[in-house]
KEDO-314325 format. One record per residue (C-alpha): x, y, z; residue in three letters. Coordinates in nm, 4 decimals, always signed. Layout:
<node X="X" Y="Y" Z="Z" code="ALA"/>
...
***
This chain:
<node X="-3.1716" Y="+1.1840" Z="+0.9376" code="MET"/>
<node X="-3.2716" Y="+1.4412" Z="+0.6680" code="ALA"/>
<node X="-2.9888" Y="+1.5718" Z="+0.4820" code="GLY"/>
<node X="-2.7432" Y="+1.3142" Z="+0.6342" code="ILE"/>
<node X="-2.5427" Y="+1.0492" Z="+0.3367" code="LEU"/>
<node X="-2.4615" Y="+0.7211" Z="+0.4482" code="TYR"/>
<node X="-2.2052" Y="+0.5515" Z="+0.2475" code="ASP"/>
<node X="-2.2202" Y="+0.2216" Z="+0.4272" code="ALA"/>
<node X="-1.9581" Y="+0.0847" Z="+0.1041" code="ARG"/>
<node X="-1.6980" Y="+0.3531" Z="+0.2238" code="ARG"/>
<node X="-1.7836" Y="+0.1879" Z="+0.5991" code="ILE"/>
<node X="-1.6900" Y="-0.1917" Z="+0.4877" code="LYS"/>
<node X="-1.3998" Y="-0.0511" Z="+0.2949" code="VAL"/>
<node X="-1.2601" Y="+0.1171" Z="+0.6260" code="TYR"/>
<node X="-1.3746" Y="-0.2139" Z="+0.8160" code="GLU"/>
<node X="-1.1783" Y="-0.3979" Z="+0.6229" code="GLY"/>
<node X="-0.8803" Y="-0.1772" Z="+0.6382" code="LEU"/>
<node X="-0.8890" Y="-0.2170" Z="+0.9989" code="MET"/>
<node X="-0.8978" Y="-0.6286" Z="+0.9558" code="ALA"/>
<node X="-0.6247" Y="-0.6018" Z="+0.7004" code="LEU"/>
<node X="-0.3981" Y="-0.3321" Z="+0.9752" code="GLY"/>
<node X="-0.4867" Y="-0.5950" Z="+1.2515" code="GLU"/>
<node X="-0.3396" Y="-0.8762" Z="+1.0733" code="LEU"/>
<node X="-0.0590" Y="-0.6774" Z="+0.9251" code="ALA"/>
<node X="-0.0152" Y="-0.6095" Z="+1.2829" code="CYS"/>
<node X="-0.0002" Y="-0.2297" Z="+1.2582" code="GLU"/>
<node X="-0.1894" Y="+0.0179" Z="+1.5074" code="SER"/>
<node X="-0.5159" Y="+0.1515" Z="+1.4765" code="ARG"/>
<node X="-0.3450" Y="+0.4905" Z="+1.4746" code="GLN"/>
<node X="-0.1164" Y="+0.3727" Z="+1.1871" code="TRP"/>
<node X="-0.4101" Y="+0.2626" Z="+1.0307" code="CYS"/>
<node X="-0.6498" Y="+0.5564" Z="+1.0544" code="ASP"/>
<node X="-0.3568" Y="+0.7996" Z="+0.9570" code="ALA"/>
<node X="-0.3388" Y="+0.5682" Z="+0.6334" code="LEU"/>
<node X="-0.7120" Y="+0.5659" Z="+0.5970" code="TRP"/>
<node X="-0.7324" Y="+0.9673" Z="+0.6143" code="GLU"/>
<node X="-0.5200" Y="+0.9632" Z="+0.3182" code="GLU"/>
<node X="-0.6737" Y="+0.7065" Z="+0.0898" code="LEU"/>
<node X="-1.0415" Y="+0.8592" Z="+0.1461" code="VAL"/>
<node X="-0.8821" Y="+1.1595" Z="-0.0518" code="PHE"/>
<node X="-0.7713" Y="+0.9458" Z="-0.3229" code="ASP"/>
<node X="-1.0468" Y="+0.7429" Z="-0.5319" code="SER"/>
<node X="-0.8016" Y="+0.5493" Z="-0.7799" code="GLN"/>
<node X="-0.6339" Y="+0.3888" Z="-0.4194" code="LEU"/>
<node X="-0.9605" Y="+0.3307" Z="-0.2660" code="THR"/>
<node X="-1.0944" Y="+0.1237" Z="-0.5720" code="GLU"/>
<node X="-0.6950" Y="-0.0534" Z="-0.5641" code="GLU"/>
<node X="-0.7525" Y="-0.1009" Z="-0.1831" code="LEU"/>
<node X="-1.1713" Y="-0.2189" Z="-0.2371" code="VAL"/>
<node X="-1.0457" Y="-0.4493" Z="-0.4846" code="PHE"/>
<node X="-0.7582" Y="-0.6176" Z="-0.3068" code="TYR"/>
<node X="-0.9922" Y="-0.6577" Z="-0.0031" code="LEU"/>
<node X="-1.1989" Y="-0.8492" Z="-0.2316" code="GLU"/>
<node X="-0.9574" Y="-1.0595" Z="-0.4418" code="HIS"/>
<node X="-0.6435" Y="-1.0676" Z="-0.2469" code="HIS"/>
<node X="-0.4489" Y="-0.9606" Z="-0.4980" code="TYR"/>
<node X="-0.3446" Y="-0.5734" Z="-0.6657" code="LEU"/>
<node X="-0.5061" Y="-0.4482" Z="-0.9532" code="MET"/>
<node X="-0.2102" Y="-0.2244" Z="-1.0568" code="ASP"/>
<node X="-0.3501" Y="+0.0612" Z="-1.2170" code="LYS"/>
<node X="-0.2427" Y="+0.3166" Z="-1.0356" code="VAL"/>
<node X="+0.0804" Y="+0.4303" Z="-1.1313" code="HIS"/>
<node X="+0.3383" Y="+0.7426" Z="-1.0100" code="CYS"/>
<node X="+0.6503" Y="+0.7816" Z="-1.2401" code="GLU"/>
<node X="+0.6088" Y="+0.4067" Z="-1.4089" code="GLY"/>
<node X="+0.5721" Y="+0.2463" Z="-1.0381" code="TYR"/>
<node X="+0.2364" Y="+0.0671" Z="-0.9799" code="GLY"/>
<node X="+0.1487" Y="-0.0804" Z="-0.6276" code="LEU"/>
<node X="+0.3194" Y="-0.4609" Z="-0.7284" code="THR"/>
<node X="+0.6497" Y="-0.2672" Z="-0.7797" code="ASP"/>
<node X="+0.6379" Y="-0.0951" Z="-0.4039" code="LEU"/>
<node X="+0.5299" Y="-0.4617" Z="-0.3014" code="TYR"/>
<node X="+0.7900" Y="-0.5959" Z="-0.4499" code="ILE"/>
<node X="+1.0158" Y="-0.3182" Z="-0.3052" code="TRP"/>
<node X="+0.8992" Y="-0.4104" Z="+0.0218" code="GLN"/>
<node X="+0.9568" Y="-0.7513" Z="-0.0228" code="MET"/>
<node X="+1.3275" Y="-0.7065" Z="-0.1063" code="ASN"/>
<node X="+1.3632" Y="-0.4758" Z="+0.1881" code="ARG"/>
<node X="+1.2536" Y="-0.7524" Z="+0.3989" code="TYR"/>
<node X="+1.4831" Y="-1.0034" Z="+0.2369" code="ASN"/>
<node X="+1.7811" Y="-0.7546" Z="+0.3007" code="LEU"/>
<node X="+1.6944" Y="-0.7015" Z="+0.6791" code="VAL"/>
<node X="+1.6443" Y="-1.0981" Z="+0.7058" code="ARG"/>
<node X="+1.9755" Y="-1.1469" Z="+0.4585" code="GLU"/>
<node X="+1.7717" Y="-1.4382" Z="+0.3601" code="SER"/>
<node X="+1.7074" Y="-1.4212" Z="-0.0009" code="GLY"/>
<node X="+1.3523" Y="-1.5246" Z="+0.0026" code="LYS"/>
<node X="+1.0651" Y="-1.4306" Z="+0.2178" code="ASN"/>
<node X="+0.9706" Y="-1.6873" Z="+0.5057" code="THR"/>
<node X="+0.7171" Y="-1.7780" Z="+0.6748" code="ALA"/>
<node X="+0.7602" Y="-1.4978" Z="+0.9195" code="THR"/>
<node X="+0.7032" Y="-1.2459" Z="+0.6576" code="CYS"/>
<node X="+0.4130" Y="-1.0328" Z="+0.7060" code="ASN"/>
<node X="+0.2468" Y="-1.0055" Z="+0.3655" code="LYS"/>
<node X="-0.0355" Y="-0.7748" Z="+0.4386" code="ASP"/>
<node X="+0.2166" Y="-0.5944" Z="+0.6646" code="ARG"/>
<node X="+0.3806" Y="-0.5466" Z="+0.3077" code="MET"/>
<node X="+0.0624" Y="-0.4625" Z="+0.1167" code="VAL"/>
<node X="-0.0538" Y="-0.1786" Z="+0.3568" code="LEU"/>
<node X="+0.2909" Y="-0.0295" Z="+0.3282" code="HIS"/>
<node X="+0.3168" Y="-0.0384" Z="-0.0334" code="ALA"/>
<node X="-0.0085" Y="+0.1771" Z="+0.0028" code="PHE"/>
<node X="+0.1411" Y="+0.4346" Z="+0.2211" code="ARG"/>
<node X="+0.4600" Y="+0.4682" Z="-0.0003" code="ASP"/>
<node X="+0.2292" Y="+0.4968" Z="-0.3136" code="MET"/>
<node X="+0.0501" Y="+0.8268" Z="-0.1330" code="ILE"/>
<node X="+0.4310" Y="+0.9166" Z="-0.0217" code="ASP"/>
<node X="+0.5468" Y="+0.8829" Z="-0.3781" code="MET"/>
<node X="+0.2877" Y="+1.0746" Z="-0.5416" code="LYS"/>
<node X="+0.3882" Y="+1.3567" Z="-0.2967" code="LYS"/>
<node X="+0.7359" Y="+1.3344" Z="-0.3486" code="GLU"/>
<node X="+0.7792" Y="+1.1403" Z="-0.6477" code="PRO"/>
<node X="+1.1709" Y="+1.2155" Z="-0.6838" code="ALA"/>
<node X="+1.2426" Y="+1.0656" Z="-0.3364" code="ILE"/>
<node X="+1.0726" Y="+0.7486" Z="-0.4120" code="TYR"/>
<node X="+1.2583" Y="+0.7193" Z="-0.7514" code="VAL"/>
<node X="+1.5701" Y="+0.7225" Z="-0.6282" code="LYS"/>
<node X="+1.5068" Y="+0.4652" Z="-0.3740" code="ARG"/>
<node X="+1.3865" Y="+0.2658" Z="-0.6069" code="LEU"/>
<node X="+1.6314" Y="+0.2434" Z="-0.8198" code="THR"/>
<node X="+1.8951" Y="+0.2846" Z="-0.6326" code="MET"/>
<node X="+2.0111" Y="+0.6279" Z="-0.8136" code="GLY"/>
<node X="+2.0178" Y="+0.4219" Z="-1.0943" code="ARG"/>
<node X="+1.7066" Y="+0.4607" Z="-1.3145" code="GLY"/>
<node X="+1.4743" Y="+0.2058" Z="-1.3954" code="MET"/>
<node X="+1.6642" Y="+0.1146" Z="-1.7523" code="ASP"/>
<node X="+2.0134" Y="+0.0356" Z="-1.5756" code="GLN"/>
<node X="+2.1432" Y="-0.2307" Z="-1.4288" code="ALA"/>
***
């Protein structure tokens, strides 16, 4: 075993992500794809560690002025529109929305303009 680095913390984070994915009703493949991207972004990995330990977002990672909390709320609003309820009900899977906020942040960092347009419906952050 000489020369092999063993990072137990990463294994625990991966296991935590898989458990959260199960609660979120996401497939193992979907969670593995998310992990493959998260593992290369130390800031988002730290956000995930914090979320797994505290069950709320630190919200330190931002892109174009938007953080994970903004993306989470955007997920929540999309759910409310689809359900036409105006509020999130007991069927609302918040674990799924958190995971999708992480996925959206990864994608937003790659193509911010697309997400800014989606988040603002083309109006810009400061326009009503």
